[in-house]
C-alpha positions in Angstrom: 30.8 33.4 -147.9 30.5 29.9 -148.3 33.4 27.4 -147.8 34.2 25.5 -150.9 33.0 22.0 -151.3 35.1 19.3 -152.6 33.5 17.9 -156.2 30.5 16.0 -155.7 32.1 13.4 -157.8 34.9 12.4 -155.2 32.7 11.1 -152.3 30.7 8.7 -154.9 33.7 7.6 -156.7 35.4 6.5 -153.1 32.1 4.9 -152.4 32.1 2.6 -155.8 35.8 1.4 -154.9 34.9 0.7 -151.5 32.0 -1.0 -152.3 33.9 -3.1 -155.4 36.5 -3.8 -153.0 34.6 -5.5 -150.3 33.4 -7.9 -153.2 36.9 -9.1 -153.8 38.1 -12.4 -153.3 40.4 -12.9 -149.8 43.8 -12.7 -149.9 46.4 -15.6 -148.9 46.9 -13.4 -145.6 43.2 -13.5 -144.9 42.1 -14.8 -141.4 40.6 -17.9 -140.6 41.3 -18.0 -136.7 43.7 -17.5 -134.0 44.4 -18.0 -130.6 46.8 -17.4 -127.6 47.4 -19.6 -124.8 46.9 -18.1 -121.6 50.3 -19.0 -119.8 52.8 -16.4 -120.3 56.6 -16.2 -120.2 58.7 -13.5 -118.9 60.7 -11.1 -121.1 64.7 -11.7 -121.3 64.4 -15.8 -120.6 65.6 -18.6 -122.5 61.9 -19.4 -123.1 61.7 -16.0 -124.9 64.9 -16.6 -127.3 63.3 -20.0 -127.9 59.8 -18.3 -129.5 62.2 -15.7 -131.2 64.5 -18.4 -132.7 61.2 -20.7 -133.9 59.9 -17.7 -135.3 63.0 -17.1 -137.2 63.3 -20.7 -138.5 59.7 -20.7 -139.4 60.2 -17.9 -141.8 63.5 -18.8 -143.4 62.4 -22.6 -143.9 59.6 -21.0 -145.8 61.8 -19.8 -148.4 62.3 -23.2 -149.5 59.5 -26.1 -148.5 56.2 -25.7 -147.4 56.1 -27.2 -144.4 58.7 -27.8 -141.8 58.7 -28.4 -137.7 61.4 -27.5 -135.0 61.9 -28.3 -131.5 64.2 -25.2 -130.1 66.3 -24.9 -127.0 68.9 -22.6 -126.9 72.1 -22.6 -124.5 71.2 -22.7 -120.9 67.8 -23.6 -121.5 66.1 -26.0 -119.5 63.0 -28.8 -120.3 60.9 -26.1 -119.3 62.3 -23.8 -121.7 62.0 -25.8 -124.7 59.7 -24.4 -127.3 58.1 -26.6 -130.3 57.0 -25.1 -133.6 55.8 -25.5 -137.0 54.4 -23.9 -140.1 52.9 -25.5 -143.5 51.3 -23.6 -146.3 48.7 -24.5 -148.6 49.4 -27.3 -151.1 49.2 -25.4 -154.0 51.4 -22.4 -153.2 54.7 -21.6 -154.6 57.8 -20.9 -152.5 57.3 -17.1 -152.7 53.8 -17.1 -151.7 54.6 -19.5 -148.9 57.4 -17.2 -147.5 55.4 -13.8 -147.7 52.1 -16.1 -146.2 54.4 -17.3 -143.1 56.3 -14.1 -142.5 53.3 -12.3 -142.5 51.6 -15.0 -140.0 54.7 -14.7 -137.5 54.4 -11.1 -137.6 50.9 -10.9 -136.6 50.9 -13.7 -134.0 54.4 -12.6 -132.5 52.7 -9.2 -132.2 49.0 -10.3 -130.8 50.3 -13.1 -128.6 53.2 -11.1 -127.4 54.8 -13.2 -124.1 52.1 -15.9 -124.6 53.8 -19.3 -124.1 52.1 -20.6 -127.3 50.0 -19.5 -129.9 48.3 -20.6 -133.3 47.3 -18.6 -137.0 45.4 -20.0 -139.7 45.6 -17.8 -142.8 43.6 -18.6 -146.0 47.6 -19.8 -147.2 49.4 -20.8 -144.4 49.2 -22.5 -140.8 51.5 -22.1 -138.0 51.8 -22.8 -134.5 54.2 -22.8 -131.0 53.9 -24.2 -127.7 55.8 -25.4 -124.8 53.9 -28.8 -124.8 55.5 -31.3 -127.3 52.7 -31.4 -130.2 54.8 -32.3 -133.1 53.7 -35.7 -134.5 50.5 -35.8 -132.4 47.2 -36.3 -133.7 44.7 -33.7 -132.6 40.7 -34.1 -134.2 39.4 -31.3 -131.6 37.3 -28.8 -133.5 39.0 -25.5 -133.5 36.9 -23.4 -136.3 33.9 -24.2 -138.2 31.4 -22.2 -140.3 28.5 -22.8 -142.6 26.9 -20.9 -145.6 23.8 -20.0 -146.3 21.2 -22.7 -146.9 20.6 -23.8 -150.9 18.3 -26.9 -149.8 16.4 -26.4 -152.9 19.5 -27.0 -155.3 19.3 -30.6 -155.2 21.8 -31.4 -158.3 24.1 -28.9 -156.5 23.9 -30.9 -153.1 24.5 -34.3 -155.1 27.4 -32.9 -156.2 28.7 -32.0 -153.1 28.7 -35.2 -151.3 30.1 -36.5 -154.5 33.2 -34.2 -153.5 33.5 -34.7 -150.1 33.2 -38.8 -151.1 35.9 -38.2 -153.1 37.8 -36.2 -150.7 37.5 -38.8 -147.9 39.4 -41.6 -149.8 42.1 -39.2 -150.7 45.2 -40.7 -148.9 47.2 -37.5 -149.3 48.1 -34.8 -147.0 46.5 -32.1 -149.8 43.9 -32.7 -152.5 41.5 -30.8 -154.2 38.4 -31.8 -156.1 35.6 -30.5 -157.9 31.7 -31.3 -159.8 30.6 -28.5 -161.5 30.3 -25.6 -159.9 31.2 -27.3 -156.6 34.7 -27.3 -155.0 36.5 -28.9 -152.2 39.9 -29.2 -150.6 41.4 -31.1 -147.8 44.8 -30.8 -146.2 46.8 -32.4 -143.2 49.6 -30.9 -141.3 52.4 -33.1 -142.5 53.9 -34.0 -139.3 51.3 -36.9 -139.0 51.7 -39.9 -140.5 49.1 -40.8 -143.6 46.9 -42.9 -141.4 46.5 -40.3 -138.9 45.9 -37.9 -141.7 43.0 -40.3 -143.2 41.8 -40.5 -139.7 41.7 -36.6 -138.8 40.0 -36.1 -142.7 37.3 -38.6 -142.5 36.4 -36.8 -138.9 36.7 -33.4 -140.2 34.4 -34.2 -143.4 32.0 -36.3 -141.3 31.4 -33.2 -139.0 31.7 -30.9 -142.4 28.3 -33.3 -143.8 26.5 -33.4 -140.5 26.8 -29.2 -139.6 27.1 -28.0 -143.4 25.2 -30.4 -145.4 22.3 -28.3 -146.7 24.8 -25.3 -146.9 26.3 -23.2 -149.9 29.6 -23.5 -148.3 31.5 -25.1 -145.4 34.8 -24.9 -143.7 35.4 -27.5 -140.6 39.1 -27.0 -139.2 40.6 -29.6 -136.7 43.6 -29.3 -134.7 45.6 -31.2 -137.3 43.6 -31.0 -140.6 40.5 -29.4 -142.3 38.3 -30.0 -145.0 36.3 -27.2 -147.1 33.7 -26.8 -149.9 31.9 -24.4 -152.0 29.7 -23.8 -154.2 31.1 -21.3 -156.8 28.3 -20.6 -158.8 25.7 -19.6 -155.9 28.4 -17.6 -154.1 29.2 -15.9 -157.8 25.6 -14.9 -158.2 25.6 -13.5 -154.6 28.5 -11.5 -155.3 27.0 -10.6 -158.5 23.7 -9.2 -156.6 25.7 -7.3 -153.9 27.9 -5.6 -156.6 24.7 -4.2 -158.4 23.1 -3.1 -155.0 26.3 -1.5 -154.0 26.4 0.2 -157.4 22.7 1.6 -156.9 23.7 2.6 -153.5 26.3 4.7 -154.9 24.5 6.3 -157.3 22.1 7.3 -154.7 24.8 9.0 -152.6 25.7 10.6 -155.4 22.3 12.6 -156.4 22.3 13.0 -152.5 25.5 15.1 -151.9 24.6 16.5 -155.6 21.7 18.3 -154.1 23.1 19.6 -150.9 26.0 21.0 -152.5 23.6 22.7 -155.1 21.5 23.8 -152.3 24.6 25.1 -150.3 25.9 27.1 -153.4 22.4 29.0 -153.9 21.5 29.5 -150.4 
């Protein structure tokens, strides 16, 4: 006597759902990069209390603003126990989305960087950082994360539009700016503890690096310590996603017939 198998329709439908979900847009809490300092602190010390206070302040402040920074020193702290921290949300987020993003970021960083004296996390929608070193108001143009998409060297019109968008963003003079030309979109943002002059300097560096490293790509991301620049050719990525969805659908159909044949074989054996 054979054990009864589940309906052959169940697994193929799961495959379809999984394949389609993989092609969906990333959420505001999708991780771009994260890092923890190697230096550790001892549990139960004033430094731990200051870290916890920083985290709470970041989350609470994100309910009504998209940027804030803090210097935390609870009673009994020495200069070595002082903790600095900040958060910033993407410039187009609502207060509700900002608060949700920062809350998730603090929870994740606090868990993965447990007992680390410093750490930073960049989500799609927000950025948080804390450290024992006084980094607030200090320009940082070091490369933290960069990535380029596939080459589109033959699409001269798209590349020309990309250059125009990046040139527009270079002369922004704003902490957050978006721009587009046809299918090409771009975005830049600085951490707001910088002056506008420092922001412009940081963005100029990020965009120049982006041109050098991802000039012929469908999309590119360049994150420096205190700013970032990004661009994407949406039409290219959309067509790619459509091709992947079509492949995923036919793969699901193939699995369906494979499992159905197996089901029939088992029941007639």
